[in-house]
C-alpha positions as CSV (number, residue, x, y, z in Angstrom):
1,M,0.0,0.0,0.0
2,F,1.4,3.4,-1.0
3,Q,1.4,6.3,1.4
4,S,-1.1,8.2,-0.7
5,D,-3.5,5.2,-0.6
6,I,-3.3,5.3,3.2
7,V,-4.1,9.0,3.1
8,G,-7.0,8.4,0.7
9,V,-8.5,5.6,2.9
10,A,-8.2,7.7,6.0
11,A,-9.7,10.8,4.3
12,V,-12.7,8.7,3.1
13,Y,-13.3,7.1,6.5
14,I,-13.0,10.3,8.5
15,Y,-15.1,12.3,6.1
16,V,-18.0,9.7,5.9
17,G,-17.7,9.0,9.6
18,L,-18.2,12.7,10.4
19,L,-21.2,12.9,8.0
20,I,-22.9,9.9,9.6
21,I,-22.3,11.2,13.1
22,F,-23.8,14.6,12.1
23,T,-26.8,13.2,10.3
24,E,-27.6,10.5,12.9
25,K,-27.0,12.5,16.1
26,V,-28.0,16.0,15.1
27,F,-29.8,16.4,11.8
28,S,-32.1,13.3,11.8
29,K,-33.8,14.2,15.1
30,K,-35.9,17.0,13.5
31,Y,-35.4,16.4,9.8
32,P,-35.2,12.7,9.1
33,V,-35.9,12.9,5.3
34,Q,-33.7,15.9,4.8
35,S,-30.9,14.2,6.8
36,R,-30.9,11.2,4.5
37,K,-30.7,13.4,1.5
38,F,-28.0,15.5,3.1
39,L,-25.9,12.3,3.7
40,H,-26.7,11.1,0.2
41,I,-25.6,14.4,-1.4
42,M,-22.5,15.2,0.7
43,T,-21.1,11.7,0.4
44,G,-20.7,12.5,-3.2
45,N,-17.7,14.7,-2.3
46,I,-15.7,11.5,-2.2
47,A,-15.4,12.1,-6.0
48,F,-12.8,14.8,-5.2
49,I,-10.8,12.4,-3.0
50,L,-10.2,9.8,-5.7
51,P,-6.9,11.3,-7.0
52,L,-5.2,10.4,-3.8
53,F,-5.4,6.7,-4.6
54,E,-2.7,4.8,-6.5
55,T,-4.0,1.2,-6.1
56,R,-7.2,-0.1,-7.7
57,E,-7.8,-2.8,-5.1
58,I,-7.3,-0.3,-2.2
59,M,-9.9,2.1,-3.5
60,A,-12.4,-0.6,-4.5
61,F,-12.1,-3.1,-1.6
62,L,-10.7,-1.1,1.3
63,A,-12.1,2.4,0.8
64,A,-15.4,1.6,-0.9
65,G,-16.3,-2.1,-0.4
66,P,-16.6,-2.1,3.4
67,F,-19.4,0.5,3.2
68,I,-21.6,-2.1,1.5
69,L,-21.7,-4.1,4.7
70,F,-21.6,-1.1,7.0
71,T,-24.6,0.6,5.3
72,F,-26.5,-2.7,5.3
73,F,-26.1,-3.0,9.1
74,M,-27.4,0.5,9.4
75,S,-30.4,-0.3,7.2
76,P,-33.9,-1.4,8.3
77,Y,-32.9,-4.9,7.3
78,T,-30.0,-5.2,9.7
79,P,-29.9,-8.3,11.9
80,I,-28.4,-6.2,14.7
81,K,-31.2,-3.8,15.6
82,S,-29.1,-1.8,18.1
83,I,-27.0,-0.2,15.3
84,R,-29.9,0.5,12.9
85,G,-29.6,4.1,11.7
86,K,-32.4,6.6,11.7
87,T,-31.1,8.1,8.5
88,S,-31.6,4.9,6.5
89,E,-35.1,4.4,7.9
90,A,-36.2,7.7,6.5
91,G,-36.1,6.6,2.9
92,H,-35.6,3.6,0.7
93,G,-34.1,1.0,3.1
94,L,-31.3,-0.1,0.9
95,G,-30.6,3.2,-0.8
96,L,-27.2,3.7,0.9
97,V,-26.3,0.1,0.3
98,Y,-26.8,0.5,-3.5
99,Y,-24.8,3.7,-3.2
100,A,-21.8,1.8,-1.8
101,I,-22.2,-1.0,-4.3
102,T,-22.1,1.5,-7.1
103,W,-18.9,3.2,-5.9
104,T,-17.2,-0.2,-5.4
105,V,-17.9,-1.4,-8.9
106,L,-17.0,1.9,-10.6
107,A,-13.8,2.1,-8.6
108,Y,-12.6,-1.3,-9.7
109,V,-13.7,-1.1,-13.3
110,F,-12.7,2.5,-14.1
111,F,-9.8,3.0,-11.7
112,D,-7.5,4.1,-14.5
113,Q,-10.1,6.8,-15.5
114,R,-11.1,8.3,-12.2
115,V,-13.0,11.0,-13.9
116,I,-15.5,8.3,-14.9
117,I,-15.9,7.2,-11.3
118,A,-16.5,10.8,-10.3
119,M,-19.1,11.3,-13.0
120,G,-21.1,8.4,-11.7
121,I,-20.8,9.4,-8.1
122,L,-21.7,13.0,-8.6
123,A,-24.6,12.2,-11.0
124,M,-26.0,10.0,-8.2
125,S,-25.2,12.2,-5.2
126,Y,-25.7,15.8,-6.2
127,G,-27.9,15.2,-9.3
128,D,-30.3,12.7,-7.8
129,G,-30.1,14.1,-4.2
130,L,-30.8,17.7,-5.0
131,A,-33.6,16.7,-7.5
132,S,-35.3,14.9,-4.6
133,L,-35.0,17.8,-2.2
134,I,-36.2,20.3,-4.7
135,G,-39.0,18.1,-5.9
136,I,-40.2,17.5,-2.3
137,K,-40.3,21.2,-1.6
138,Y,-41.6,22.6,-4.9
139,G,-43.0,19.7,-6.9
140,K,-46.7,20.2,-7.2
141,R,-47.3,18.4,-10.5
142,T,-46.3,14.8,-10.3
143,Y,-46.1,11.6,-12.4
144,T,-46.1,8.0,-11.4
145,V,-44.0,5.2,-13.0
146,F,-44.0,1.7,-11.6
147,K,-45.9,3.0,-8.6
148,D,-43.1,5.4,-7.8
149,T,-44.3,9.1,-7.7
150,K,-42.0,11.9,-8.8
151,S,-42.4,15.5,-9.7
152,F,-41.7,17.4,-12.9
153,V,-39.9,20.1,-11.0
154,G,-37.7,17.4,-9.4
155,S,-36.9,15.9,-12.8
156,L,-36.0,19.4,-14.1
157,A,-33.7,19.9,-11.1
158,M,-32.1,16.5,-11.8
159,L,-31.3,17.6,-15.4
160,V,-29.8,21.0,-14.3
161,C,-27.9,19.7,-11.3
162,T,-26.5,16.7,-13.0
163,F,-25.2,18.7,-15.9
164,L,-23.7,21.3,-13.5
165,F,-21.8,18.7,-11.5
166,L,-20.7,16.7,-14.5
167,F,-19.3,20.0,-15.8
168,I,-17.6,20.6,-12.4
169,T,-16.1,17.1,-12.6
170,L,-14.7,17.9,-16.1
171,V,-13.0,21.0,-14.7
172,F,-11.7,19.4,-11.5
173,Y,-10.1,16.5,-13.4
174,A,-8.7,18.9,-16.0
175,E,-10.4,17.3,-19.0
176,P,-10.7,19.2,-22.3
177,L,-13.6,21.7,-22.2
178,T,-14.6,21.4,-25.8
179,I,-18.1,22.1,-27.2
180,R,-18.4,18.5,-28.1
181,A,-17.7,17.5,-24.4
182,V,-20.2,20.0,-23.1
183,V,-22.9,18.7,-25.6
184,Y,-22.2,15.2,-24.5
185,L,-22.5,16.2,-20.8
186,L,-25.9,17.7,-21.5
187,C,-26.9,14.4,-23.3
188,M,-25.7,12.4,-20.3
189,A,-27.6,14.6,-17.9
190,G,-30.8,14.2,-20.0
191,V,-30.5,10.4,-20.2
192,A,-29.7,10.2,-16.5
193,T,-32.8,12.2,-15.7
194,M,-35.0,9.9,-17.8
195,V,-33.4,6.9,-16.2
196,E,-34.0,8.3,-12.7
197,G,-37.6,9.1,-13.6
198,I,-38.5,5.5,-14.6
199,T,-36.4,3.7,-12.0
200,P,-38.4,2.5,-9.0
201,L,-37.7,1.4,-5.4
202,G,-34.5,3.4,-4.8
203,L,-32.7,1.5,-7.6
204,D,-31.8,4.8,-9.2
205,N,-28.8,4.7,-6.9
206,L,-27.6,1.9,-9.2
207,S,-29.0,2.9,-12.6
208,V,-28.1,6.6,-12.6
209,P,-24.4,6.4,-11.8
210,F,-23.8,3.4,-14.1
211,V,-25.6,5.1,-17.0
212,A,-23.6,8.3,-16.5
213,A,-20.3,6.5,-16.2
214,V,-20.8,4.2,-19.2
215,M,-22.0,7.1,-21.4
216,Y,-19.0,9.2,-20.5
217,W,-16.7,6.2,-21.2
218,Y,-18.4,5.5,-24.5
219,F,-18.6,9.0,-25.9
220,L,-15.5,10.8,-24.5
221,V,-13.0,8.1,-23.6
222,G,-13.7,4.8,-25.4
């Protein structure tokens, strides 16, 4: 393990640990739904820690993988009821587990192109998370797909926020800011929005990041 890998793992664990403590002990008491979305969104900042890692297996199986088990034990399905988290109870029970699975898979498959991992993470965290918050507050007109109700305002927010954070990712990872790239980012945001709109049962934490990552790989890397 390289020194930078150690720093990366420590940064991820400390950052996520502080977020969980804040949402579980402070935020969730009065705002359970908002606290889950806050955790969902802010965990996405891991995308900006990725450059610290030098080893594929360390990022995938030591930094990301353990959170699959950890978030499951915090979920409503945990066999250890004493450690069940209030934050997970406020939304889709396995939402955070899907989140951890996504990061683990992307980290292993696209380690050599960390911008792709970041695209998936930020489309899922900021794009989907902000869309939900905005939709809950301002979404009056709704639509239902597979018994899952969402708002038009939320979907519009998903489009705008996803595009914005995909663009930020491009800038952070110093990728070429060409007109072609920007157009593809807009297409990616549009497809991610449609996928989020038709994906039920919290499975958008799997579908959205994988779609965003694969589209970026296909159009701008592959």
